[in-house]
N, C-alpha and C positions, 0 to 999 in steps of 0.2 A: 259838576254839571247835572247829571241825572242819576238817581239811584232808584231802582224799581224793586218792589217786593211783591211776590206772588203769594197765593194762599199757603203754599208749602214752605214759606219763608225763603224761597230762592230770591237772590238779589243779584243785580249787575249794575255796575257804575263805571264810568270812564271820564277822565278829564285830562286836559293838556295844559301845562303851565310853562312859562319861559324858564330856562335853566339859569335862574338868578337867585341869589341868596334871599332876596325879598319874597320869593315865592314860597319859602319853607313854611312860614306861618299860615299862609293860605292853604297849602297842602294839608297840614296838620288839622286845621279847622274843618276842611271838607271830609277828610277821613273820619273824624269824630262824628260828623253829621251822617255819613254813610253807615257807620256802625250803630247809630241810635236805634233803628228798628230791629236790629238783630239780637238785642237783649244779651250782649256780652257783659261780663262783670266789669266793674270799674278798673280792676287790676289788668284784666285782659285788654281792655280798651287802651289803657296807658301803654302796655307792652306793644300792642300793634301800632299805635301812633308813633312810638319811639322807633320801632323797626322801619316803618315806612319813611320816617324823617331821615334816618341814617342812610337808607338806600337813595333817597332823593338828594341828600347832601353829597353823596358820592358822585352822583350825576353832575351836580353843579361844580364840584371841586375837580373832577377828573375826566369827564367824558368829552368835553369840548375844549380844544387848546385855546381857542379865542371865542369870546361871546359873539354870536350872530343871531339874526332873527330865526334861524332854523335850529338853534340850540334849545331843545325842549325836554321836559320831563313828562312822561305819560304815566298815569296811574290807572290801573284797572282793578276792580274789586268784584268778586263773584263768590257765590256759595255753591257748595256741592254737599252731598249727603254727609252731615256731621262735620263739615269743615268750611272755613273761610279762607279764601285765597286772595292775595293781593300781589299784583305784578307791577314793578316799577321798570320802565323802559326808557332807554335813550337811543339816539341814532348817531352817537359819537364813536370815539375810539377807546378801546380798553388801554389803560396806561398803568403799568406797574408802578408801585411807589418808588420814588427816587431815593438816592442814598441819604438825602438830608431830611427825610420824613420822620425824624425822631419825635416821639410824643404823639404821633398821629397813627393812622392805620388800624384803628380799633373798630371801625364801623361794621365790618362783617362779623366780627366776634360779638359785638353788641346785638346785632340782628339775630345771631344764632342763639343767644341767651334769652331773647324776648319771645320767640315763636318756636313752634314744633320743628319746622323744617325751612331751610333756606337753600334754594337752588340758584346758581348763577351760570348764565350762558353768555358768552361773548363771541362775536364773529364780525365780519366786515360790515354788517348792518347795524351794529351797536351792541348794547348789553341789556339783558333781561334778568331781573332779580325776582324770583318767585318766593313769596312768603306764605307759609301754610300754618293755620292755627285751628284747633278744634272749636266747634260751636257747642254751646251748652245743649244738654238734652241727652236722650238715650243714644248709645252708640248703635250704628247700623248692625243688623244681624244678618248672618248667612242663612238662607233658607235650609230646612232640614235636608240632609243628604248632599247638599251642594259642596260642602268642604271635602267630603270623602271622594266625590266624583272628580273634583279638581285635583286632589292629591293623586288619585289613580291615573288621571290623564297625564300628570307631570311625570309619574314613574314610567308610564309606557312610552313617553316621548324621549326618555333618556337613551343615549347611545351606549350600548354595552362596551 
């Protein structure tokens, strides 16, 4: 749908697709387009696209017991200081792999290998998979004195 980029390379994008296998190629293409202005390396782009594709595949394969018009995959992308975040959302139900799922069930493991962090939350509203990957450039720095003040505040907040 839309990807916006600001002077400070901040970006935000969001799109909704039907939760159908045919949408996977469209999702991968759109994620590549969103990543273009962010100057990620070709390897990082491939890793991110694969991780998003795995998360979206899990939605299509597991979130909705029967296909309906309300069965959707939502993908959000945004940047924060030094990081790119992608969230894949469904409004279905979390289903644990069945006993006959041999040879399958590697999607989460693949996502974990492709990006720095994978957080998964599921509840009655659906499932959210958050993928985090570093952006190129200098790492954010802590202003002088800030780390010491934070450490001191943490020590003073501890219960004896």
